[in-house]
C-alpha positions in Angstrom: 15.7 4.9 -11.0 17.0 1.6 -9.2 18.8 2.2 -5.9 21.2 0.1 -4.1 19.8 -0.3 -0.7 21.9 -0.9 2.4 20.5 -2.2 5.8 22.5 -0.9 8.6 22.5 -1.4 12.4 23.9 1.2 14.6 25.7 2.6 11.6 27.4 -0.5 10.6 26.3 -2.1 7.2 24.5 -5.4 7.6 23.1 -6.4 4.1 23.3 -4.9 0.5 20.3 -5.1 -1.8 21.8 -5.2 -5.5 19.4 -3.1 -7.8 20.0 -5.2 -11.0 18.9 -8.6 -9.2 16.7 -7.8 -6.4 19.0 -10.2 -4.2 20.0 -9.3 -0.7 23.6 -10.1 0.2 25.3 -10.2 3.6 27.8 -7.2 4.0 31.3 -8.5 4.7 31.3 -6.2 8.0 28.0 -7.5 9.2 27.5 -9.0 12.8 27.6 -12.7 13.0 23.9 -12.9 14.1 22.4 -10.5 11.4 19.7 -11.6 9.4 17.4 -10.0 7.0 13.6 -11.1 7.2 11.4 -11.4 4.2 9.4 -8.3 5.4 12.6 -6.1 5.4 13.6 -7.4 2.1 10.2 -6.3 0.8 10.5 -2.7 2.0 14.3 -2.5 0.8 12.9 -3.5 -2.8 10.6 -0.2 -2.8 13.7 2.0 -2.4 13.8 4.3 -5.2 10.0 3.9 -5.8 7.6 6.8 -6.3 5.1 6.5 -3.1 2.1 8.4 -1.9 1.8 8.8 1.8 -1.5 10.1 3.5 -0.9 11.7 6.9 -3.4 11.8 9.9 -4.3 15.4 9.2 -5.6 14.8 5.5 -2.2 16.1 3.8 -0.7 13.8 1.0 2.8 13.6 0.1 4.2 12.2 -3.1 7.9 11.7 -3.5 10.7 9.0 -4.1 11.1 6.4 -1.2 14.6 7.2 0.4 14.7 5.3 3.7 12.9 4.2 6.7 14.0 3.4 10.2 12.6 1.2 12.9 10.0 3.5 14.3 8.6 3.6 10.8 9.7 7.1 10.1 9.9 7.6 6.3 12.2 9.9 4.2 11.2 10.9 0.7 13.1 12.9 -1.9 11.7 15.2 -4.5 8.5 15.5 -2.3 5.3 17.3 -3.2 2.7 18.0 -0.6 -1.1 18.3 -1.6 -3.6 19.7 0.9 -6.9 18.0 1.8 -10.0 18.7 -0.1 -12.6 20.7 1.7 -14.9 18.4 3.7 -12.9 15.2 2.9 -12.7 14.4 6.7 -14.2 11.1 8.0 -17.9 10.8 7.8 -18.2 10.8 11.7 -16.5 14.2 11.7 -13.6 12.9 13.9 -10.1 13.0 13.1 -8.1 9.7 13.0 -5.4 9.3 15.6 -1.7 8.4 14.9 0.1 5.5 16.2 -1.4 2.9 13.9 1.1 0.6 11.9 1.4 2.0 8.2 -0.1 -0.1 5.7 1.9 -0.3 2.6 0.4 -1.5 -0.4 0.6 -1.1 -4.1 -2.1 1.3 -5.6 -4.7 -0.3 -7.7 -5.0 1.3 -11.2 -8.3 2.8 -10.7 -7.4 4.1 -7.2 -4.3 5.9 -8.9 -6.6 7.7 -11.4 -9.1 8.7 -8.7 -6.3 9.9 -6.3 -4.6 11.8 -9.2 -7.9 13.4 -10.0 -8.3 14.4 -6.5 -4.9 15.7 -5.9 -5.3 18.2 -8.9 -8.4 19.5 -7.5 -6.4 21.1 -4.5 -3.9 22.9 -6.8 -0.4 22.1 -8.1 0.8 21.3 -4.6 3.9 22.7 -2.8 7.3 21.4 -3.2 9.0 20.2 -0.1 12.3 18.6 -1.4 13.5 16.1 1.0 11.0 15.0 3.8 10.6 13.3 6.9 7.1 11.8 7.7 6.9 10.4 11.1 5.6 7.0 11.4 3.0 7.7 14.0 1.2 10.1 11.5 1.0 7.8 8.6 -2.4 6.6 7.5 -1.4 4.7 4.5 1.5 4.4 1.8 0.6 3.4 -1.6 3.4 2.4 -4.2 2.9 4.0 -7.6 5.5 2.1 -9.4 6.9 -0.9 -7.7 10.6 -1.4 -9.2 11.1 -5.1 -8.3 9.4 -7.5 -5.7 
């Protein structure tokens, strides 16, 4: 499903991403100095895509990318949560700390297959519905099906 994306600043629309063309247009009510950078356009293009997010405690959530804010908090819809496998912690036995900037990357085909096989070992997962994932706890985000780029 392709979604019309709206970039807002303090609740006022600044730019609109048209799903058919992927073009970003300035909103009529936008501030005079508002501009949309290339990175922002790339993130807006991912709206509606199925993504997999790994969290610092090892859990993985899979859902439809709904929105992101400037603190890098992500909201997913139709989300399922998968628990980590036993013994899947880092090799040095330490947990990874949060606060690192999220790395958004399309998943390679073999990575998708490996990740899917790994997720099914943990069971069917738990349905969460709409979920907010705090940006400081995101280890990585993988895009399953990029809609347009």
